[in-house]
N, C-alpha and C positions, 0 to 999 in steps of 0.2 A: 250636157245636163241630161239627166235621166228622163224618161218619158213620164209626163205628169198630166192628169186630167181629172174630170169629175163625172158624175152620173148626170146625163143630160136628158131633157124632155124630148119625147117623140111627137108632141102635139103638132098636128098638121101634116105629119109624114115622117117616116124614119130618116130621110135624108136631112131634114131640118135639125135633127140632133147633132149632125156633123157640123152644120153651120153655127149652131150655138156653141159647140166646143171650140171651133176656130175663133169665134169672137172673143172667147175667154183666153185665147193663147194656148189651148191644150194641144198636146202632141199624142195623147191617147184618150180614150173615153169609154164609158160604160152606158148601157141603155137597157130598157125593157123592150120586148117586142109588142106588148099589149098591157092592158091594165093588170098589174101583178096580184090584185086582190079579187080577181074574177076568173071564172073558167072560160068565159067567152073569148074567142079570138076573132079578129077581123081578117078579111082577105087582103093579102099584100100582093099587088099586081106587078106585072113585069116592068112597067115604067118606073114604079117606085124602087124596085130592086136595082134597076139599071142606074137610076139617079144616085142611089146610095153608093154603089160600087164606084161610080165615076168620081163622086166627091171625095170618097175615102182616099182614092189614089191621088187626086188633085191636091188635097190638103195635106197629104202624108201623115194622116192620123192613124197610128198603129202602135201596138195591136189594139183591136177593138174587142170589147167584152160585152156579152149579153148576160144580164142577171136573170136567172130563171124566176118563174112565178113564185110568190110567197105561199101559194096554196099547195104547191107540190109537197107531198109527204110520202116518200117511198117506203117509210117504215110503218105506215098506218095499219092498225088492226082491222080497219074497214076494207073489205075487198073492193067496194065501189070506189072509195077514195084512192086506193092504191092503183086501181085500173085507170082512173082518170089522170092520176099523177104520171103514170107511165106514158099515157097517150100525149099529155101536154109536153112533157120533157122531150119525147121523141119528135114532136112537131117543132119545138124550139131548136133542136139540133139540126133538123132538116132545113129550117129557115136560115139558121146561121150559115150553113153551107152555101145556100143560094146567094146570100148577101156577101159572102167572102169574109165573114167574121171568124176570127181565129179561135176564140174561146167562149165557153159558157160557164158561168159561175153558179154553183148549186149548193143550197142548204139541203143535205140529205133527208132531214125530217126529224120527227119527234116520236118517242116511244108511246105516248098517249095511253099510259096505264099498263103497258106490257112490260115484261122483263127486258132488260137492256140487250141481252144476247139474242132473244127472239126478234126484237126490233131491228137489230143490226143485220141479222140474216135476211129478214124481209127486205131491208133497204138494198142489200147487195144483190139479191135476186131481181128486184125491180129495176135497179140500175142497169144490170146486164140486159134485161128485156127491152128497156127503153133504147139503149145504144144499138142493140141488134135490129130493132124495128126501124130506127132512123137510117141506118146504113150509110152514115156519112163519116168516113174516116179522116176527113180533112178538118174536123172541128175538135179542138181539145176540150176536155171536161175537167174543170177545176172544182174540187170540193172545198168549201169554206168552213173554217173553224167557227164555232158558235160560242155564245157568251156563258152557257151553262144554266140557262133557264130550265125550268122543270120539263123533263122529257127529252132534252137535247141529246142527240146521239153522236154529235161531232164536236163537242166542246174541248176535247183534248187531242193531241197528236196521236196518242195511243188508240183512241176510239176511231179516228180517221183511218189509221192502219188496219184496224179490225174490219172496217167496211171494205177497204180495198183488197185485202188479202183473200176475200171470198169471190172475187170476180176475175175474169181473164186478164192477163197482162196486156197493157196498152189501152184499156178502155178509159182509164183516168190518166190525165197528162201531168197532174201535179196538184198543188193546193193554192188557194187564195187565202192569205194570212191577214186577218182583220185585227188591227192594233187594239181597238176598244174591246172586241170580243176576247182576245187573248188576256188582256188586263183583267177583265171581269171573270174569266174562267180560272184565274189563279196563276197566271204567268206575269210576274212583276217586271214588265219591260222598262220600268224606270230605273232598274238596277242592273249592273253588269252580271250579277249572279242569276237574276231572273232571265235575262237574255241568253246567257250561256246554257241554262237549262232548256229553254225553248229550242235553241239551235241544236243542242245535243239530241233532243227527242226527234226532231225532224231528220237528223242524220241517222239515228239508230233505228227508227221505225219506218221511215218512208224511202230511204235511199234505194234505188237511184232517182226516185221522184224528188222534186224540189219545189220551192216557192216560185210560182210564175207570176203572181200578182199580189200587191199589198193594197188592202183597203185601209187608207190612213185616216183614222178618226180619233179624236180625243174622246174622253169618257165623262159623262155627266155625273156618274156615280163613283163612290170611293172603291178602292181595290177589292177584288174578289167577292163581290156581292152577287154575281151571276145575273146582272140586270143589263139588258141591251139598250142603252140610251146614249146615242152619239152626241158629241159636243163640238163646238167650233175649235179649230186648231189652236192649241195653247191656252184655251179657256177652261179646261177641265182638269180632272184628277191626274192625268198623265202629264200634261203641261209641256211647255216648249223644251225644257231640258230632257224630259223623258222621251219625247218624240225624236229629238236630236240623237240621243243615245241609241234609240231603236233604229233609226235610219242609218246611223254610222255602222251598225252591225249587219244590216240587210241592204247592201248596196246594189245599184244597177238593176233593180227590179222595178217594173212599171208601177206607178202609184195612181190610185183612183181615190178621190175624196168622196165620202158619203155624208158629209157634214150637213147640219140643218140649214134649211133655207127659210129663214124667218122674216128677213127684210131684203129689199132689193139690193143687190150687190154683194150678198153674203158669199156666193161662190167665188167671186173675184177676190174678195178680201181673204178668204181662206187659202186660195191659191197663192196669193202674195206672201202670206205667212209661211207657207211650205217652201216657196222659192227662197225666202230668207234663211230658213233652216238649212236647206240644201246647200246654199252658198257657204254657210259656215262649215257644214260637213266636208265639202270638197275643198274649201280653202284652208281647212284646219284651224278655223277660228274658234275661240272659246265663248 
C-alpha cells in the first residue's frame, strides 16, 4: 500500500507530531515548524531534533514533509515582505535538513496587484536567494499548485513552469499536486479528459520534474470557482468516484490529507475512506 498520512500538530514538541501520526496508522506525514500565520519562530533545541530523528526512524514514517509558512510571499511587491519571506523560507530549509526531513512544500506567493510576469520573476529570484542562503542540498523543495484565487502565481502547471525556468536547475525537486486546488483551478479531475490534460501539462512543462506528493482533499465548492475550501474525503464536489479516478491515474505517490478537523476522529475517518478507495484502486474493484 502506498504511503498515506495527514498533517499533524506539533503542539508540545516536533517529535509529538510523529507520535500522533503513528497513532493514526500513518506511514508518512506533514507538519509545520511553527505557527504558519506568524513571522515569529521558536528555538528548536538539540534534544528535540534528536528525539524527532530517532522517532522518525523507529516508526518508519517517510517521507516527511514540512509545509512552509502561509505568510511567505516570494512574489510580493513589498521589499520588506519579500525579504522576510526569503529569510523564513531559508530558515525552514535549514531546519528541515537538521531534522532529516526530505521535503518542504511551498506556495510561491501572490501577485498582490502586480503584473503576473513581474510577480513570477520576483518569486524566482527570491526562491533562488532563499535556497542559496539555506545551503542545504539534502532538502527537496516542492512547489504546490494553488486554487486560482486572486493573485495566485502557481494555479496552473504552466505558471509553475514559468517560475522554475528562471532558477538554476536542481533548486526545485518537483511539485506537490493538490486535488482540491487543481479542481478549483480548472482541471476537472473527475473526468478522464481532465486528468489526461493535467498529466499532459505536467509531462510537457515540467519534465524531467514530476509529482513527488499529493495533497488529497475533496472540495467544498463546485468546479472551477477558484476557491480554496477543502472538504472531507468523498463529501465534496469531487466525491469518491472522482478521487478514485484521480488516484488511479497518479499511482504510488505519497498522499497527505489536509481535510477539515471539525470533530474528534475526523482525521481517522478520512484516512479510513482513503484506504477504502485505495483498496478498490489496487484490487481493481468498481
